[in-house]
C-alpha positions as CSV (number, residue, x, y, z in Angstrom):
1,L,46.4,48.1,-111.6
2,A,47.8,46.1,-114.5
3,C,48.8,48.4,-117.5
4,R,47.1,46.0,-119.9
5,R,43.8,46.8,-118.2
6,I,44.1,50.5,-119.2
7,G,43.5,50.9,-123.1
8,L,44.7,53.8,-125.3
9,R,42.2,56.6,-126.0
10,R,42.1,59.3,-128.5
11,R,43.2,62.7,-127.7
12,G,40.4,64.6,-125.9
13,G,38.4,61.5,-125.3
14,Q,36.9,60.3,-122.0
15,G,39.1,58.6,-119.5
16,Q,38.5,55.1,-118.0
17,K,37.8,54.4,-114.4
18,A,40.6,52.4,-112.8
19,I,39.9,52.2,-109.2
20,K,36.8,52.1,-106.8
21,L,37.1,54.6,-103.9
22,A,35.5,54.0,-100.5
23,Q,32.6,56.3,-99.8
24,G,30.8,56.8,-96.6
25,R,32.1,58.0,-93.1
26,F,35.6,58.1,-94.4
27,E,35.8,59.3,-98.0
28,D,38.8,58.1,-99.9
29,R,40.7,59.9,-102.7
30,V,43.6,59.3,-105.0
31,A,46.8,61.0,-103.7
32,S,49.1,60.1,-106.5
33,A,50.1,57.6,-109.2
34,C,53.3,55.7,-109.7
35,I,54.5,53.6,-112.6
36,V,56.4,50.4,-111.5
37,S,58.4,47.9,-113.7
38,G,56.9,44.7,-112.2
39,K,60.3,43.0,-111.7
40,S,59.3,42.1,-108.1
41,E,56.3,40.1,-109.3
42,A,58.3,38.4,-112.0
43,A,61.0,37.3,-109.4
44,S,58.5,36.1,-107.0
45,G,57.8,33.0,-109.2
46,L,61.4,31.8,-108.9
47,P,61.8,28.6,-106.9
48,T,63.4,29.0,-103.4
49,R,64.9,25.5,-103.0
50,G,66.1,22.8,-105.2
51,R,64.8,19.2,-105.5
52,T,66.3,16.2,-103.6
53,A,67.9,13.2,-105.7
54,L,64.7,11.2,-104.9
55,Q,62.4,13.9,-106.1
56,I,64.4,14.2,-109.4
57,Y,64.2,10.4,-109.9
58,I,60.4,10.2,-109.2
59,E,59.6,13.3,-111.5
60,E,61.5,11.6,-114.5
61,N,60.3,8.1,-114.0
62,K,56.7,8.7,-112.9
63,G,55.5,8.7,-116.5
64,S,57.0,5.3,-117.3
65,L,55.3,3.9,-114.0
66,A,51.9,5.2,-115.1
67,Q,52.4,3.6,-118.6
68,H,53.3,0.2,-116.8
69,Q,50.2,0.4,-114.6
70,Q,48.0,0.9,-117.7
71,Q,49.5,-2.1,-119.3
72,V,48.7,-4.5,-116.4
73,P,45.3,-6.0,-116.9
74,Q,42.7,-5.3,-114.0
75,Q,40.9,-8.2,-112.5
76,D,37.1,-8.3,-112.9
77,D,36.5,-8.6,-109.1
78,D,38.6,-5.4,-108.6
79,T,36.6,-3.5,-111.2
80,Q,33.2,-4.5,-109.8
81,A,34.4,-3.7,-106.2
82,A,35.6,-0.2,-107.5
83,E,32.1,0.5,-109.3
84,S,30.2,-0.6,-106.1
85,Q,32.2,1.9,-103.9
86,P,30.7,5.5,-103.2
87,D,32.4,8.4,-104.8
88,G,34.3,9.3,-101.6
89,E,35.8,5.9,-101.2
90,G,36.7,5.8,-104.9
91,K,38.7,9.2,-104.5
92,Q,40.4,7.6,-101.5
93,S,41.4,4.5,-103.4
94,T,42.7,6.7,-106.2
95,A,44.8,8.7,-103.6
96,G,46.1,5.3,-102.2
97,R,47.1,4.1,-105.6
98,G,49.1,7.4,-106.1
99,F,50.8,6.9,-102.8
100,E,51.5,3.4,-103.8
101,A,53.1,4.5,-107.1
102,M,55.3,7.0,-105.3
103,S,56.3,4.3,-102.7
104,M,57.3,2.0,-105.6
105,L,59.4,4.6,-107.2
106,A,61.2,5.4,-104.0
107,A,61.9,1.6,-103.5
108,Q,63.2,1.5,-107.0
109,F,65.6,4.4,-106.3
110,H,67.0,3.0,-103.1
111,A,67.6,-0.4,-104.9
112,M,69.7,1.3,-107.6
113,P,73.6,0.9,-107.4
114,E,75.2,3.5,-105.3
115,A,76.9,5.0,-108.5
116,E,73.6,5.8,-110.0
117,Q,72.3,7.3,-106.8
118,E,75.3,9.5,-106.5
119,E,74.7,10.8,-110.1
120,Y,71.2,12.0,-108.9
121,A,72.8,13.4,-105.9
122,R,75.2,15.3,-107.9
123,R,72.4,16.7,-110.1
124,S,70.5,17.7,-107.0
125,E,73.4,19.7,-105.6
126,E,74.0,21.5,-108.8
127,E,70.4,22.4,-109.0
128,K,70.5,23.8,-105.3
129,Q,73.5,25.8,-106.3
130,R,71.9,27.3,-109.3
131,I,68.9,28.3,-107.3
132,A,71.0,29.7,-104.5
133,I,72.9,31.8,-107.1
134,A,69.6,33.1,-108.7
135,L,68.2,34.0,-105.3
136,E,71.4,35.9,-104.4
137,E,71.2,37.6,-107.7
138,R,67.6,38.5,-107.2
139,R,68.4,39.9,-103.8
140,R,71.1,42.2,-105.3
141,Q,68.8,43.5,-108.0
142,D,66.9,46.8,-107.8
143,V,63.9,46.3,-105.3
144,E,61.2,48.9,-106.0
145,E,59.4,50.6,-103.1
146,V,56.7,53.2,-102.7
147,L,57.2,56.1,-100.3
148,F,53.9,57.5,-98.9
149,G,53.7,60.9,-97.2
150,S,50.8,62.3,-95.2
151,E,49.7,66.0,-94.5
152,K,50.9,65.5,-90.8
153,G,54.3,64.1,-91.6
154,L,53.7,60.4,-91.6
155,I,56.1,58.6,-93.9
156,V,55.7,54.9,-94.9
157,R,57.8,52.7,-97.2
158,V,56.2,49.8,-98.8
159,A,57.8,47.1,-101.1
160,V,56.0,47.1,-104.6
161,G,56.2,43.3,-104.6
162,S,53.8,43.2,-101.5
163,I,51.0,45.0,-103.3
164,P,48.7,42.7,-105.3
165,I,48.0,43.3,-108.9
166,L,44.3,44.2,-109.7
167,W,42.8,43.4,-113.0
168,K,39.6,45.1,-112.5
169,A,38.4,48.5,-111.1
170,N,38.1,47.3,-107.5
171,R,39.1,48.7,-104.1
172,G,42.8,48.5,-103.6
173,K,44.6,46.9,-100.6
174,V,45.2,49.1,-97.4
175,L,48.8,50.1,-97.6
176,C,49.0,52.4,-94.4
177,R,46.6,53.5,-91.6
178,L,46.3,57.2,-90.7
179,K,45.1,58.9,-87.6
180,D,41.9,60.9,-87.6
181,G,42.1,64.2,-89.6
182,D,45.3,62.9,-91.5
183,S,45.4,62.0,-95.2
184,L,47.9,61.1,-97.7
185,C,49.3,63.8,-100.0
186,A,52.1,62.3,-102.0
187,A,53.4,58.9,-103.2
188,A,56.8,58.4,-104.9
189,L,58.6,55.5,-106.3
190,L,61.9,54.6,-104.8
191,S,64.5,52.1,-105.6
192,S,67.1,50.2,-103.5
193,M,69.8,51.5,-105.8
194,D,69.2,54.9,-104.2
195,D,70.7,53.7,-100.9
196,D,74.5,54.1,-101.1
197,P,76.2,51.7,-98.8
198,E,79.3,54.0,-98.4
199,E,77.2,57.0,-97.6
200,A,75.3,55.1,-95.0
201,A,78.5,53.7,-93.4
202,A,80.0,57.3,-93.3
203,Q,76.8,58.7,-91.7
204,A,76.8,55.9,-89.1
205,A,80.5,56.5,-88.4
206,A,79.9,60.3,-88.0
207,G,77.1,59.7,-85.7
208,A,79.2,57.4,-83.4
209,A,82.3,59.7,-83.3
210,P,82.5,61.9,-80.4
211,S,81.8,65.6,-80.8
212,A,84.1,68.3,-79.5
213,T,82.4,70.7,-77.1
């Protein structure tokens, strides 16, 4: 649940309902609560790949193309034909004009001198490198996880970024399934920074080494 959804209360006041629990054959209950930073949700909005040289050219020049199309006077017969068309056909003609505009910009790009095309290609490559560096940095950053434990010893790790944010007191997403008679008893916030690569490598080497009998 988003923290902004929970308002401050005076001391000794009544609390606010934050989640709806399932009632019926299988009754639900709150096992624990964790506070997360929300870094995973912020990082999920980053682009995953850069634009091509043609895409950069189209995005920078489609405004001038639209202005040019508005300056071109429309013929009366074209206007009357558009007014007589049903709504569906009118939408198709609008989509067709958009595709025609993109094709015109693509033709203009390929007709440019090779030196100008190389400049757009250089910008495209720089953008792809910046995004690749940002993705690698995001991968190295602290990734939060939630560790769930059940009364019968079930342990599940779930990435915080895979859990959707709720803005109302609705039922949450199913994060793990339990067998009959089992129930969650604990939940704790973990961090990828808790994993020590050197310690993990040492444990793996110790497990692979032959033991003396």
